[in-house]
N, C-alpha and C positions, 0 to 999 in steps of 0.2 A: 149287565143284564142283557143287552142286545146280543152279545157274543154267546150267551148261554141259551137263548131261545132257539127253537127249531127254525131253520131257514124260512119255511112258509109263514110261520107266525111273525117273525121279525120283519120280513119284507111286506107282509100284509098290513102290519101296523103302520109302517112308514107310508105305505100307499094310501091308507085311510087318512093319515095326517096331511098328505099332499092334497087329497081331494077336499078336505076341510079348508085348507089354506086357499085353495082355488076358489071355493064358494065365498069365502070371506072377502076376496078381491082387494087385498091390501096393496100398499104402494109397490112392493116388489112384484106382485102378480100383474099389476097394471103396467109396470115397466116392461116385464117380460112380454106381455101382449103387444105393446108398441114396438118392441125390438123384433119380435117374430113377424109382425106385419111387414117389416122391411125385407125380411128374408123371403117371405112368401107373399108378395104383393097381390097375387091373384086369388088369395084365400077369401072365401065368403066369411061373414060374421060367424056362422055356425062352424065352419071349418077351423077358423081361428080359435073358437072356444075349445074344440077338441085338441088343437095343437098346444094351447096353453095348459090344458089339463095334463096332457102327456109330458109337457115340459116340466111341470111341477113334480109329476111322478118320477121323471128321470132324475131330477135334483134330489128328491128324497131317496131314490135308490143309491145315488152316490154316497149320501151320508150313512145309509145303512151298511153299505159295503165297507165304508171307511172304518166304522166301528168293528166290523167283523174281520177285516183283512189280517190283523196280526195273528189270528188263530187259524187262518186258512193255510193250506199246503201251498207254499209259494212255487214249488216246482210244478204243481198241478195248474196253478194260475198261468204260469208260463206256457204250459202245454195247451191250454185253452185259448190263449191269445195268439200264439205263434202262427197257426194256419190262417189267421185273419188279419195279419199285419202285412201290408203290401208296400212296395216301393223301397224295400230295405237295401237293395244292392249298392247304391252310392254310399250309404252309411257304412256298410261292411268294407267296401273298397277304401274308404277314407281311413278306417281303423287299421287296415292292413298296411297302408302307406304311412301310418304314424301321424295322421292329420286329425286335429280336433274337429268336433261336430257340435253345432248349435242347433237344437231342436226348438222351434217356436210353435207353441200350441195355444189355442183359445181355452177359455173356461168351459170344458165340455166333458161329457162321459165320465169316466173314472181315470183321472190323470195319474193317480197312485198305482193303479193296476198296470198302466203303460210303463210306469217307472219300474215296477217289479219285473216286467218282461225285459226291460233294458238291463237291469242289474244282473239278472240270471243269464242273459245272453252274453254279457261281458265275462261272467264267471266261466261259462262253457267255452269261451274263446281263449281262456287262460289269461285274461286281462284283469286289472283291478276292478272288482265288482262294486263300483260306485260312480256316481255322477254328482254334479253340483247344481243347485237351484237356488232361487231367491224367494223369500217369503216376507210379507209384511209382519212387523212386530205387533202381535195382538195384545190387547189389554183384557184382563189383567195379565201380568207377566207370567204367572203360573200357568195360564192357559197356553200362552206362546211356547213355554218350555215343554209342555206336554205334546203339543203338535210337533215340535222339533224332535223330541225323543221318539215319537211314533214314526216319523219319516226316516230318522236315522236308523231305526231298527230294521227298516226295509232296505237300507243301503244307500240312502240319499244323504249327500252333504248339503246342509241347509245354511245359507247365510242370510242375515237380515238386511232388507233393503235400506233400512235406516242407518246401517253401518257405513254407508258411503264408500270411501276409498278402500276400506278393508274388504268389503264385499266385492268390489271391482277387482282387487288384486287376487282374491280367491278364484274368481271366474277366469281371469287371464291365466293364472297358474295352471288351472285344470286343462284349459285348451292348449296351451303351449307344450304341455306334457302329452298331447295326443289324446286327451280325454273328452268327456261329454258334458255339455251344459244344456239344461232344459229350462226354458223361460216361458211363462205365460205372457202372451203378447197381444191380447185383443182389447186392452183397456189401459189408458194412460193415467196412472195413479198420481204421478208427480206433477203433471201439467207442463212437462218439458218435452213432450213427445213430438213426433213428426206428423204434419198434416197429410192425410191420405183421403182418397175417395174410396169409401167402403159401401158396397151395395148401392152405389149411386148417390151417396150423400157424404158430406165432409165429416171426418172424424179425426181423432188423434190417436196414433198408436205409439207405443214405446219404441225408441230407437235402439235400445240395448242389444237385441239380437243381431241386427245388421252391423252395429258399431263394433261389437266383439268379433264378429266374423272378419270385418275389415282390418282390425288391429292385429289379429292372430293368424289370418289365412285359413281359419276354420271353415268347414262346409256348413252352409246354412240351409236347413230343411224344415219347412212348415209341415205340421202333422195335425190330425184331428181325431183324438180318442173319442169313440162313441160306443153306445151299447148295441148289442143284438138282443133278441128276446131272452136268450139263455147264456149270454157271454159278452164278449167285448170285441170291437174291431178298431184297428188303428191304421187308416190309410196315410201314407207319407207321400207328400207331393215331391215333384222334381226339385232339385237344389235351386236355390235362388242365387243368382250371380251378384256379387258385391265387390267393389273395388278394394284394392290393397291400401288400407288407411295408413300403413307404416311408411308408404312412399309417396302417396298422393299429396298435393298441396291441400291446404285446409279447405278451400272452397270446393275443390274437386271431391275431397273426401266427404264433405257434408252432402253434396249432390248425390254421390254414390250411395250413401246410407239412406237418404230419402227415397231414392229410386228402389232400393232393395226393400225398404219398409212398405212401399206401395205394392211391390210384388207379393209380399206376405199378406197384405190386406186382400189382394185379388184372389190369392189361393184360399184364404180363410172364407171368403164369400162363396167360392165354388164348393169347398168342402162342407161348410155348414149347411148349404142347401141340400146336401145328400141326406142329412139326418137332423133337421132343424130342431126337433124336440130335445135333442141332447146338448144343445148349446145353452148353458146355464147363465143367461144374460139378464139378471134381475137388477142391474144397475144401468145408468145412462152410458151409452157408447158414443152416440153421435153428438157433434158440436152443438147442433140446434137444441138438444135437450138440456145441455149444460147452460146454454144462454138463457133458456126459459127458467132456469133454476130448478129443474126437475131432478134433483139429486136425491137418491134413495140411500139413507144412512143404514 
Protein backbone atom coordinates (compact mmCIF):
# COMPACT_ATOMS: atom_id res chain seq x y z
CA UNK A 1 0.00 0.00 0.00
CA UNK A 2 2.81 2.42 0.90
CA UNK A 3 4.50 1.75 -2.45
CA UNK A 4 1.26 2.46 -4.29
CA UNK A 5 0.53 5.81 -2.67
CA UNK A 6 1.70 9.08 -4.25
CA UNK A 7 4.96 10.17 -2.54
CA UNK A 8 3.35 13.20 -0.89
CA UNK A 9 0.55 11.15 0.62
CA UNK A 10 2.87 8.38 1.82
CA UNK A 11 5.42 10.63 3.47
CA UNK A 12 2.69 12.88 4.86
CA UNK A 13 1.00 9.91 6.54
CA UNK A 14 4.26 8.77 8.13
CA UNK A 15 4.98 12.29 9.31
CA UNK A 16 1.58 12.50 10.99
CA UNK A 17 2.29 9.16 12.66
CA UNK A 18 5.64 10.47 13.91
CA UNK A 19 4.01 13.58 15.38
CA UNK A 20 1.38 11.47 17.14
CA UNK A 21 4.06 9.22 18.62
CA UNK A 22 5.99 12.28 19.79
CA UNK A 23 2.95 13.68 21.57
CA UNK A 24 2.25 10.33 23.23
CA UNK A 25 5.77 10.50 24.70
CA UNK A 26 6.30 6.77 25.00
CA UNK A 27 9.45 5.05 26.25
CA UNK A 28 11.24 5.26 22.90
CA UNK A 29 10.54 8.98 22.57
CA UNK A 30 11.75 9.64 26.10
CA UNK A 31 14.92 7.68 25.41
CA UNK A 32 15.48 9.64 22.20
CA UNK A 33 15.12 12.89 24.16
CA UNK A 34 17.68 11.81 26.74
CA UNK A 35 20.12 10.67 24.06
CA UNK A 36 19.80 13.84 21.99
CA UNK A 37 20.27 15.95 25.11
CA UNK A 38 23.78 14.48 25.28
CA UNK A 39 24.45 15.34 21.64
CA UNK A 40 23.24 18.94 22.04
CA UNK A 41 23.79 19.73 25.74
CA UNK A 42 23.24 23.45 25.14
CA UNK A 43 19.68 22.93 23.85
CA UNK A 44 16.88 24.53 25.84
CA UNK A 45 13.78 22.51 26.70
CA UNK A 46 11.93 24.09 23.75
CA UNK A 47 14.81 23.42 21.36
CA UNK A 48 14.98 19.82 22.57
CA UNK A 49 11.24 19.45 21.92
CA UNK A 50 11.79 20.48 18.30
CA UNK A 51 14.81 18.20 17.97
CA UNK A 52 12.88 15.20 19.29
CA UNK A 53 9.96 15.94 16.95
CA UNK A 54 12.35 16.18 14.01
CA UNK A 55 14.08 13.00 15.15
CA UNK A 56 10.83 11.06 15.14
CA UNK A 57 9.97 12.47 11.73
CA UNK A 58 13.38 11.37 10.48
CA UNK A 59 12.81 7.87 11.84
CA UNK A 60 9.39 7.72 10.17
CA UNK A 61 10.92 8.92 6.89
CA UNK A 62 13.39 6.04 7.06
CA UNK A 63 10.58 3.50 7.34
CA UNK A 64 8.54 5.10 4.56
CA UNK A 65 11.57 5.07 2.26
CA UNK A 66 12.29 1.48 3.25
CA UNK A 67 8.85 0.37 2.10
CA UNK A 68 9.17 2.34 -1.15
CA UNK A 69 12.81 1.65 -2.03
CA UNK A 70 12.25 -1.64 -3.95
CA UNK A 71 10.10 0.24 -6.47
CA UNK A 72 12.47 3.21 -6.84
CA UNK A 73 14.93 3.58 -9.71
CA UNK A 74 18.16 2.53 -8.01
CA UNK A 75 20.31 4.26 -10.63
CA UNK A 76 18.45 7.47 -9.85
CA UNK A 77 19.00 6.90 -6.12
CA UNK A 78 22.72 6.57 -6.81
CA UNK A 79 22.71 9.76 -8.86
CA UNK A 80 21.00 11.67 -6.04
CA UNK A 81 23.40 10.39 -3.37
CA UNK A 82 26.66 10.61 -5.31
CA UNK A 83 27.19 14.42 -5.26
CA UNK A 84 26.62 14.46 -1.49
CA UNK A 85 28.86 11.56 -0.50
CA UNK A 86 32.15 12.97 0.73
CA UNK A 87 35.45 11.46 1.82
CA UNK A 88 35.37 8.58 -0.67
CA UNK A 89 38.97 8.78 -1.99
CA UNK A 90 40.59 6.41 0.56
CA UNK A 91 37.80 3.91 -0.11
CA UNK A 92 38.37 4.02 -3.86
CA UNK A 93 42.13 3.75 -3.41
CA UNK A 94 41.68 0.69 -1.21
CA UNK A 95 39.47 -0.95 -3.84
CA UNK A 96 42.08 -0.25 -6.51
CA UNK A 97 44.74 -1.87 -4.33
CA UNK A 98 42.59 -4.94 -3.69
CA UNK A 99 42.20 -4.09 -0.02
CA UNK A 100 39.00 -4.76 1.88
CA UNK A 101 37.05 -1.95 3.53
CA UNK A 102 34.98 -1.95 6.73
CA UNK A 103 32.43 0.85 6.98
CA UNK A 104 31.22 1.53 10.54
CA UNK A 105 27.95 3.46 10.71
CA UNK A 106 25.47 4.44 13.45
CA UNK A 107 21.71 3.94 13.30
CA UNK A 108 21.04 7.02 11.20
CA UNK A 109 19.41 8.44 8.10
CA UNK A 110 18.69 5.77 5.51
CA UNK A 111 21.37 3.10 5.79
CA UNK A 112 19.78 1.14 2.92
CA UNK A 113 20.08 4.08 0.52
CA UNK A 114 23.78 4.35 1.36
CA UNK A 115 24.03 0.63 0.61
CA UNK A 116 22.35 1.14 -2.77
CA UNK A 117 24.97 3.80 -3.60
CA UNK A 118 27.73 1.37 -2.62
CA UNK A 119 26.38 -1.53 -4.69
CA UNK A 120 25.86 0.66 -7.76
CA UNK A 121 29.32 2.20 -7.37
CA UNK A 122 30.90 -1.27 -7.25
CA UNK A 123 28.94 -2.23 -10.35
CA UNK A 124 30.16 0.80 -12.26
CA UNK A 125 33.74 0.04 -11.25
CA UNK A 126 33.40 -3.45 -12.71
CA UNK A 127 33.54 -5.15 -9.32
CA UNK A 128 31.11 -7.63 -7.74
CA UNK A 129 28.07 -5.49 -6.87
CA UNK A 130 27.59 -6.69 -3.32
CA UNK A 131 28.78 -6.23 0.24
CA UNK A 132 28.26 -8.13 3.48
CA UNK A 133 26.48 -6.94 6.59
CA UNK A 134 25.13 -8.38 9.84
CA UNK A 135 21.54 -8.29 11.09
CA UNK A 136 19.85 -9.48 14.25
CA UNK A 137 17.53 -12.40 13.69
CA UNK A 138 14.03 -10.96 14.16
CA UNK A 139 10.98 -12.74 15.48
CA UNK A 140 8.88 -14.11 13.98
CA UNK A 141 11.22 -15.88 11.57
CA UNK A 142 9.00 -14.94 8.63
CA UNK A 143 9.63 -11.25 9.34
CA UNK A 144 13.39 -11.83 9.43
CA UNK A 145 13.27 -13.71 6.12
CA UNK A 146 11.36 -10.83 4.50
CA UNK A 147 13.92 -8.28 5.71
CA UNK A 148 16.76 -10.44 4.41
CA UNK A 149 15.04 -10.93 1.06
CA UNK A 150 14.44 -7.17 0.81
CA UNK A 151 18.08 -6.31 1.44
CA UNK A 152 19.37 -9.11 -0.75
CA UNK A 153 17.25 -7.72 -3.59
CA UNK A 154 19.28 -4.50 -3.23
CA UNK A 155 22.60 -6.38 -3.47
CA UNK A 156 23.37 -6.84 0.23
CA UNK A 157 24.67 -10.13 1.61
CA UNK A 158 23.07 -10.46 5.05
CA UNK A 159 24.35 -12.80 7.75
CA UNK A 160 22.63 -13.28 11.11
CA UNK A 161 24.50 -12.09 14.19
CA UNK A 162 23.25 -15.17 16.01
CA UNK A 163 25.07 -17.43 13.54
CA UNK A 164 28.32 -16.75 15.39
CA UNK A 165 31.33 -18.33 13.71
CA UNK A 166 29.53 -18.76 10.40
CA UNK A 167 28.78 -15.02 10.27
CA UNK A 168 32.37 -14.23 11.24
CA UNK A 169 33.70 -16.44 8.43
CA UNK A 170 31.46 -14.73 5.88
CA UNK A 171 32.76 -11.29 6.90
CA UNK A 172 36.40 -12.42 6.86
CA UNK A 173 35.92 -14.06 3.47
CA UNK A 174 34.49 -10.88 1.97
CA UNK A 175 37.28 -8.68 3.30
CA UNK A 176 40.13 -11.02 2.32
CA UNK A 177 38.74 -11.03 -1.21
CA UNK A 178 39.08 -7.23 -1.27
CA UNK A 179 35.38 -6.65 -0.70
CA UNK A 180 33.27 -4.45 1.57
CA UNK A 181 31.68 -5.04 4.95
CA UNK A 182 29.23 -2.54 6.49
CA UNK A 183 28.44 -2.76 10.20
CA UNK A 184 26.18 -0.73 12.47
CA UNK A 185 28.47 0.18 15.35
CA UNK A 186 26.85 2.57 17.84
CA UNK A 187 25.17 0.02 20.10
CA UNK A 188 26.62 -3.00 21.89
CA UNK A 189 23.91 -5.63 21.45
CA UNK A 190 25.86 -8.60 22.84
CA UNK A 191 27.26 -6.98 25.99
CA UNK A 192 30.80 -7.93 24.97
CA UNK A 193 31.83 -4.63 23.44
CA UNK A 194 34.60 -2.17 24.21
CA UNK A 195 34.28 0.59 26.79
CA UNK A 196 34.57 4.01 25.17
CA UNK A 197 34.00 7.64 26.04
CA UNK A 198 31.18 8.82 23.80
CA UNK A 199 30.17 12.46 23.95
CA UNK A 200 31.71 12.72 27.41
CA UNK A 201 30.15 9.64 29.00
CA UNK A 202 31.03 5.98 29.24
CA UNK A 203 29.39 3.65 26.74
CA UNK A 204 30.09 0.31 25.10
CA UNK A 205 30.56 0.01 21.36
CA UNK A 206 30.91 -3.26 19.43
CA UNK A 207 34.50 -4.28 18.75
CA UNK A 208 33.63 -6.08 15.51
CA UNK A 209 34.57 -3.35 13.00
CA UNK A 210 38.02 -2.75 14.50
CA UNK A 211 38.68 -6.44 15.10
CA UNK A 212 37.82 -7.36 11.51
CA UNK A 213 40.08 -4.59 10.19
CA UNK A 214 42.91 -5.81 12.43
CA UNK A 215 42.52 -9.44 11.35
CA UNK A 216 42.32 -8.77 7.61
CA UNK A 217 44.24 -5.54 7.07
CA UNK A 218 41.06 -3.89 5.79
CA UNK A 219 40.61 -0.13 5.78
CA UNK A 220 38.32 1.03 8.60
CA UNK A 221 36.11 4.05 7.83
CA UNK A 222 33.33 5.58 9.97
CA UNK A 223 30.45 7.13 8.02
CA UNK A 224 27.19 8.89 8.88
CA UNK A 225 24.26 8.49 6.48
CA UNK A 226 21.75 11.26 7.06
CA UNK A 227 18.97 13.12 5.28
CA UNK A 228 18.78 16.40 3.43
CA UNK A 229 15.34 17.99 2.87
CA UNK A 230 14.96 16.31 -0.52
CA UNK A 231 17.69 13.66 -0.55
CA UNK A 232 20.52 12.01 1.30
CA UNK A 233 24.04 12.81 2.44
CA UNK A 234 26.82 10.44 3.49
CA UNK A 235 29.97 12.04 4.94
CA UNK A 236 32.76 9.48 5.35
CA UNK A 237 35.39 10.24 7.98
CA UNK A 238 39.11 9.73 7.60
CA UNK A 239 40.24 6.10 8.00
CA UNK A 240 40.81 4.88 11.54
CA UNK A 241 44.20 3.31 12.17
CA UNK A 242 44.09 -0.15 13.73
CA UNK A 243 46.94 -2.57 14.43
CA UNK A 244 47.49 -5.78 12.50
CA UNK A 245 45.82 -8.41 14.65
CA UNK A 246 47.31 -11.26 12.63
CA UNK A 247 50.80 -10.40 13.92
CA UNK A 248 50.33 -8.55 17.20
CA UNK A 249 50.48 -10.34 20.53
CA UNK A 250 47.07 -10.83 22.11
CA UNK A 251 47.39 -7.99 24.61
CA UNK A 252 48.64 -5.58 21.99
CA UNK A 253 45.87 -6.62 19.61
CA UNK A 254 43.17 -5.98 22.21
CA UNK A 255 44.64 -2.58 22.98
CA UNK A 256 44.75 -1.70 19.29
CA UNK A 257 41.12 -2.76 18.81
CA UNK A 258 40.05 -0.75 21.86
CA UNK A 259 41.91 2.33 20.63
CA UNK A 260 40.35 2.05 17.17
CA UNK A 261 36.88 1.58 18.66
CA UNK A 262 37.39 4.75 20.71
CA UNK A 263 38.35 6.55 17.50
CA UNK A 264 35.08 5.36 15.92
CA UNK A 265 33.17 6.72 18.93
CA UNK A 266 34.96 10.06 18.59
CA UNK A 267 34.08 10.30 14.90
CA UNK A 268 30.47 9.30 15.53
CA UNK A 269 30.17 12.07 18.12
CA UNK A 270 31.49 14.61 15.64
CA UNK A 271 29.37 13.37 12.73
CA UNK A 272 26.12 12.99 14.68
CA UNK A 273 26.42 16.56 15.93
CA UNK A 274 26.19 17.71 12.29
CA UNK A 275 22.65 16.33 11.92
CA UNK A 276 21.48 15.09 15.33
CA UNK A 277 17.83 14.65 14.35
CA UNK A 278 18.85 11.89 11.93
CA UNK A 279 20.44 9.72 14.63
CA UNK A 280 17.73 7.15 15.37
CA UNK A 281 18.73 6.42 18.96
CA UNK A 282 15.51 5.21 20.59
CA UNK A 283 17.32 2.74 22.85
CA UNK A 284 19.91 3.11 25.64
CA UNK A 285 23.42 3.87 24.43
CA UNK A 286 25.31 4.94 27.55
CA UNK A 287 26.36 2.65 30.39
CA UNK A 288 24.59 4.76 33.01
CA UNK A 289 21.23 4.15 31.34
CA UNK A 290 21.74 0.38 31.32
CA UNK A 291 22.78 0.47 34.98
CA UNK A 292 19.53 2.26 35.84
CA UNK A 293 17.67 -0.45 33.95
CA UNK A 294 16.28 1.99 31.42
CA UNK A 295 16.14 -0.57 28.64
CA UNK A 296 13.62 0.09 25.87
CA UNK A 297 12.30 -3.13 24.41
